[in-house]
N, C-alpha and C positions, 0 to 999 in steps of 0.2 A: 681377277676372278677367272676361273676356269670355265670355258663354254660348256654348256650342257646339251647333250644330244636330245632331239625331240622325244624319243622313246623314254629316255631317262627322266626327262622333265615331266612327262605325263605320269610316269610311275611315281615320281616324288609328289606330284600334286594329289594323286589318288591316295597315297599313304597319309599325306597331310590331312586330307578331308576325312579319312577314316579314323586316324589316331589323334587328331587335334581338334578339328571342327566339331567332332562328336561331343566334345566337352565344352563347347563355347558358352552355353548358358550357365554352366557351373562356374566357369572362370569369371564370367561377367558378374554373377551374384557376389562372388568373393571380392572382386575388384571394387564393386559398389560399396561393400561393407568396409573395405580398407580405406577408400578415398572419401566416401560420403557424398560424392557428387557424380551425376550421370556422365557428364562430359569427361571428367577425369578418369572415371572407370572405363569409358570407351577408349580413351587414349592408352590406358594401362593394358587393356585387352589387346589392342592393336599392336603395341610394342611386344607383348608376350607372344602373340601369334607370329609376328615377324621373326623374332628370335628363335621360336620353335621351328619355323620353316627353314631358316638358315642352318640350324644344327640338327635337322631331322635324322641325319645319318647316325647321330649319337644315340638315338633311341633304339636300343638293341632288343628290348623286351616290350612288345606292343601292349602287354597286359599292365605294364607300369606307366603307360602314357599319361594317365590322369595325375598321378603323383608327380611325374616329371613336369607336367604343365604347371601345376601349383608351385613347384620349386622355382620355375622360371618366373612365374607371376610374382612370387615373393621377392626374388632377386631384383627384378625390375622396379618393384615398388620401393624397396629399401634404397636402391640407387637414387630414385627420384626424391625420396625423403632427405637423403644426405645432401643433395644438390640444392634443395629448397632453402632459401634464407630463413633464419630463425625469426619468429615474430611476424612474419609476413601475413597479412590478412588475405584470406582467400575470398575472391569475388567472382561470382558467376554471371553469365549473361542475363540470367533471370533477375538477379539483383539490380542490374543496370536497367533492364526493361521496366521493372517494377517502380523504379524511381522516376520514370517518365510518365506514369499514369496520372490521370486526373482523379479528383476525389471520388466522383461517381463511379469511375472505372475500378478504383481500388475497392469500393464497397461491393460492387457487382462481383469482382474477382474473389473477394473474401467469402461471399455466399457460395460460390462454386467450389471452394476449397473445403466445405464442411464434409467431413468423411464419416462413414459408418463406424461404429465403435470398434469393430475388429481391425479396420484399417488404421484407426487412431492408435490402437495398442501396438500394431506392427511398426508404425512410424515411431512411436515412443521407444520401442525396443531397439530399432535401428540407431536412433540418436544416442541411446545409452551405450550401445556397442562402440560407437564412434568416440565416446568419451573415455573408453578404456585405454590404459597405457598400451603401447604397441605390442609388447610381449604377450599380454593377456588377450588382446584383440586377435592376434594371429592364432593363438591356440583355440579360442572360441570359434573363430571362423572356420578353421580347418576341421574342428570336431563337429560342429553343428550345421554348417553350411556345406562344407566339403564332404562330410561323412567319413572322415578318416579315423582309423583306430589310434590308440595311444602310441603304439609302436610305429605306425606310419607317420604320425605327426613328429615323433622323436627323430625319425630319419630325415624328414623334410626340413626341420628346424635345426638339425645337428645338435641336439641336446639329449640328455638322458630321459628315459621314460618317466622316472619319478618327477623330474622337473616339469614335464608336460602335465602330469596329474596335478601337481602343485599349482601351475599356472591356470589350469582349468578351474580348480577349486577356488582360487583367489579371484579369478575373472568372474565366475558365477556369483560369488559373494558381492563383488563390486556392482555387478548388474542388479542384484537384488536391492542394494543400497540406492543406486541411481533410479530404480523404478519405484522405490518407496515401499517395497514388500518385504515382510519378514520371512526368514527361511521356513518357518513352520507353515506360513500361508502358501508358499510355493510347493512344499512337500504335499500338502493336502489337496492341491489342485491337480496332481498327477493322476 
């Protein structure tokens, strides 16, 4: 590794803060939708930021920083998915902690988890997004959480714009099915 002069390092840190950390909440939301678990999302964001910092000199156009970060996030996520053994059950620390509770603690915990209707709907939508096959989930997340246009999504995923449109259409249709809503019901609620 080449040693970095103090002035260069502080300049790089300032660029990182300005062009990467500015989008931290967007990256986290997307990571949470991809992984489905807060701890995994945090790990994914951390690895994304680490890689972005290491290759910050590759970011020539600061206006493209957001798309560049989402591309790194996607790359890191896909690498993690490839390395994960098939059929492995995911277990979080919350699952382990929950198994150690007494019956009265479980009942008390269940009452605390009662959510208002709008939070229940959000939670149901998140679960439905996690059920989507990865190509549809990526397109939905980039469009609706990332706010990217069809053309930007096509560049990020390295696919034609028509494929993006098709994946979004099919992904939305699957979401309607998972959520038990007919297309006409969703159209009238707009």
